[in-house]
C-alpha positions in Angstrom: 0.0 0.0 0.0 1.2 3.5 -0.9 2.4 5.6 2.1 1.8 9.3 1.8 5.0 11.2 0.8 6.0 14.9 0.6 7.1 15.5 -3.0 7.8 18.9 -4.5 6.4 20.5 -1.3 3.1 18.6 -1.5 1.9 15.7 0.6 0.9 13.1 -2.0 -1.7 10.8 -0.7 -2.9 7.5 -2.1 -5.9 9.3 -3.6 -3.6 11.8 -5.3 -1.5 8.9 -6.8 -4.6 7.2 -8.1 -5.7 10.4 -9.7 -2.4 10.9 -11.4 -2.4 7.3 -12.7 -5.9 7.9 -14.0 -4.8 11.1 -15.7 -2.1 9.3 -17.5 -4.5 6.6 -18.6 -7.1 9.1 -19.8 -4.5 11.0 -21.9 -2.2 8.3 -23.4 -1.0 10.6 -26.3 -0.1 13.6 -24.1 3.5 14.7 -23.7 5.1 15.2 -20.3 4.6 18.9 -20.7 1.0 18.6 -21.5 0.4 16.2 -18.6 2.1 18.7 -16.2 -0.1 21.5 -17.4 -3.2 19.4 -17.1 -2.3 18.2 -13.5 -1.6 21.8 -12.4 -4.9 22.9 -13.9 -6.8 20.1 -12.2 -5.2 20.8 -8.9 -5.5 24.6 -9.3 -1.8 24.6 -8.5 -0.8 28.2 -8.9 1.6 30.8 -7.3 0.2 33.8 -5.4 0.0 35.7 -8.7 -2.3 33.1 -10.2 0.3 31.7 -12.6 0.1 28.0 -13.2 2.8 26.0 -11.5 3.2 23.5 -14.3 7.0 23.3 -13.9 6.5 22.2 -10.3 3.9 19.6 -11.5 6.4 18.3 -14.1 9.1 17.9 -11.5 6.6 16.0 -9.3 5.7 13.7 -12.1 9.4 13.0 -12.9 10.0 12.1 -9.2 7.1 9.8 -9.1 8.3 8.3 -12.3 11.8 7.9 -10.9 10.4 6.1 -7.8 8.5 3.6 -10.0 5.1 4.9 -8.9 3.9 6.0 -12.3 5.1 5.4 -15.9 5.5 8.6 -17.9 5.6 8.7 -21.7 9.1 9.1 -23.2 10.5 12.6 -23.4 10.0 14.5 -26.7 12.2 16.9 -28.5 11.5 20.5 -27.4 9.6 19.1 -24.4 6.6 18.2 -26.5 6.5 21.7 -28.1 6.8 22.4 -31.8 9.8 24.6 -32.7 9.0 28.2 -32.3 7.3 29.8 -35.3 7.0 33.5 -36.3 3.9 35.2 -34.9 1.2 35.9 -37.4 1.3 39.4 -38.8 -0.5 41.9 -36.6 -2.4 43.4 -39.5 -4.0 40.0 -39.9 -5.6 40.3 -36.4 -7.1 43.7 -36.4 -9.8 44.8 -38.9 -9.9 48.4 -40.0 -13.1 49.2 -38.1 -15.1 47.8 -35.2 -17.9 45.4 -35.8 -21.1 47.1 -34.5 -24.8 46.9 -35.1 -27.7 44.5 -34.4 -27.1 40.8 -33.9 -29.5 40.0 -36.8 -27.1 41.7 -39.2 -24.4 39.1 -38.4 -26.5 36.0 -38.8 -26.4 33.2 -39.7 -23.2 32.7 -37.6 -20.5 30.2 -38.7 -19.3 28.0 -35.8 -16.0 26.3 -36.8 -14.9 23.2 -34.8 -11.2 23.5 -35.1 -8.5 20.9 -35.9 -4.7 21.1 -35.7 -2.8 22.5 -38.7 -5.8 24.7 -39.8 -5.2 28.4 -40.5 -8.2 29.1 -38.3 -6.6 27.3 -35.4 -3.5 29.6 -35.7 -5.8 32.6 -35.5 -7.7 31.2 -32.6 -4.5 30.6 -30.6 -3.2 34.1 -31.4 -6.5 35.7 -30.5 -6.5 34.1 -27.0 -2.8 34.7 -26.4 -3.2 38.4 -27.2 -6.6 39.2 -25.9 -7.7 36.8 -23.2 -6.7 37.8 -19.7 -5.5 34.3 -18.9 -3.5 34.0 -22.1 -3.2 30.8 -24.0 -0.5 28.1 -24.0 -2.2 25.5 -26.2 -4.8 22.8 -25.4 -4.1 19.8 -23.2 -5.9 16.5 -23.2 -9.5 16.2 -24.5 -10.7 19.5 -25.8 -12.9 21.3 -28.3 -12.0 24.6 -29.8 -14.4 26.8 -31.7 -13.9 29.9 -33.8 -17.2 31.9 -34.5 -17.6 34.0 -37.6 -20.4 36.1 -38.9 -22.2 35.6 -42.1 -19.6 37.5 -44.0 -16.7 35.5 -42.7 -15.4 38.0 -40.1 -14.0 36.5 -36.9 -16.2 37.2 -33.8 -15.3 35.0 -30.9 -13.3 32.0 -29.5 -14.4 29.3 -27.1 -12.4 26.5 -25.5 -13.8 23.5 -23.7 -11.5 21.0 -21.9 -11.2 18.8 -18.8 -13.4 19.5 -15.8 -11.9 20.5 -12.4 -10.9 17.5 -10.3 -12.8 18.8 -7.3 -15.2 21.7 -6.8 -17.4 21.6 -3.7 -20.4 23.7 -5.1 -20.4 21.7 -8.2 -20.1 18.3 -6.5 -22.9 19.1 -4.0 -25.1 20.3 -6.9 -24.6 17.0 -8.7 -24.9 15.0 -5.5 -22.3 12.4 -6.3 -19.9 10.5 -4.0 -16.1 10.7 -4.4 -16.0 7.3 -6.2 -18.8 8.4 -8.6 -16.9 11.7 -9.3 -13.7 9.9 -10.0 -15.5 7.5 -12.3 -17.7 10.0 -14.2 -15.6 13.2 -14.2 -14.9 12.6 -18.0 -18.7 13.2 -18.5 -18.1 16.9 -17.7 -16.3 19.5 -19.6 -15.0 23.0 -18.6 -15.5 26.1 -20.7 -12.0 27.4 -19.8 -11.9 30.2 -22.4 -14.6 32.5 -23.9 -13.5 35.6 -25.8 -15.5 38.1 -27.8 -12.9 39.8 -29.8 -12.3 43.3 -28.4 -13.4 45.1 -31.6 -16.7 43.3 -31.8 -19.5 45.4 -30.1 -22.8 43.7 -30.7 -25.5 43.6 -28.0 -26.6 40.0 -26.9 -24.0 38.3 -29.1 -22.2 36.6 -26.2 -25.2 34.8 -24.8 -26.4 34.0 -28.3 -23.0 32.3 -29.2 -23.1 30.4 -25.9 -26.5 29.0 -26.7 -25.6 28.1 -30.2 -22.3 26.3 -29.3 -23.9 24.4 -26.4 -26.6 23.0 -28.7 -23.9 21.2 -30.7 -21.2 20.6 -28.0 -22.5 17.2 -26.9 -22.6 15.8 -30.4 -19.2 17.3 -31.4 -17.6 15.7 -28.2 -19.2 12.4 -29.0 -18.0 12.5 -32.6 -14.4 13.4 -31.6 -13.9 11.2 -28.5 -16.7 8.6 -28.7 -17.6 9.7 -25.2 -20.7 11.4 -23.8 -20.7 14.7 -21.9 -23.7 15.7 -19.9 -22.8 18.8 -17.9 -20.6 21.9 -18.6 -18.9 24.0 -16.0 -17.2 27.3 -16.0 -15.5 29.5 -13.3 -15.9 33.3 -13.5 -13.6 35.5 -11.5 -16.2 37.6 -9.7 -14.1 40.8 -9.2 -13.4 41.0 -12.9 -16.6 39.9 -14.6 -20.4 40.0 -13.9 -21.1 36.7 -15.9 -24.0 38.4 -17.6 -23.8 36.4 -20.7 -23.8 33.1 -18.8 -26.8 34.0 -16.8 -28.6 35.3 -20.0 -27.8 31.9 -21.6 -29.5 30.0 -18.7 -26.4 28.7 -16.9 -27.0 28.0 -13.2 -25.0 29.7 -10.5 -24.3 27.0 -7.9 -21.8 28.7 -5.5 -18.4 30.2 -5.3 -14.9 28.8 -4.8 -13.1 29.3 -1.5 -10.4 31.6 -2.8 -7.7 29.1 -1.9 -5.4 27.0 -4.1 -5.2 23.3 -3.4 -1.6 23.5 -2.1 -2.6 26.0 0.6 -2.3 23.8 3.6 -1.7 26.7 6.0 -4.8 28.6 4.9 -2.7 31.7 4.0 -2.4 31.8 0.2 -5.4 33.6 -1.4 -6.4 33.3 -5.1 -9.3 35.1 -6.8 -12.8 33.9 -5.8 -14.7 32.6 -8.7 -18.4 32.0 -9.3 -19.3 28.5 -10.3 -21.7 28.1 -13.2 -23.1 24.9 -14.6 -25.1 24.0 -17.7 -26.7 20.6 -18.1 -26.7 19.2 -21.6 -29.3 16.6 -20.9 -32.4 16.6 -18.7 -31.5 13.7 -16.5 -27.9 14.5 -16.0 -27.8 13.5 -12.3 -28.9 9.9 -13.2 -26.0 9.6 -15.6 -23.4 11.1 -13.2 -24.6 9.3 -10.1 -25.2 5.8 -11.7 
């Protein structure tokens, strides 16, 4: 039986080790870098400035691997990254004038589900890196990325869905599942980790309309890509920064707030921004699916 150990400044329990092994199993094609980012995201492992401690997570994984407790994939050239490429020309990102007017003038919207090596994927990544307050370092694990355009082909918005948080008390209480049920069915959830209306787009009601349109196809797109069902979507909105108006207008359910602590804060001293927790069921009987 595994005995709890302090590694990389964290007390790693038997449950933590089981979670890490499950993470490796669920993402067999991920590089070590991608796994470390995903682990840090799942554990909300950040420094006091809110920056992800993925390097600490990578060191932890390497130490577990060296001790024979997990089996990491072989290291890749560039740490799993592609060689650095020149940034896209700035003129390609900013149109000459803002996009304004009524929503009806932009419809029908085009919702592109992105794949690697597409030109639209490069634009998507550049938009998030330049204009989203969290930045963008590339997707990790199972994910869906959408670029939304208007009827004339102009880019309007970016959305990214990925792995759900490992633990979240308001969400878990709302669902009503036990720890074993959560560990078994967490893959039936996805997290809307990025949503960006491009800063030059100023159209009333556009954000909530886009959320509704994407959510109507999200379950099918996830099933087509990964042959796996998703029944519930979550998102975390930093309450001191945003009002979450578009989520509420799109009928997301506010189920509580985070505690304002990162998971590694064993001394109850490290504070991180408090976030409102919103959920959106994709099926009517989602609890039966998650708690079966």
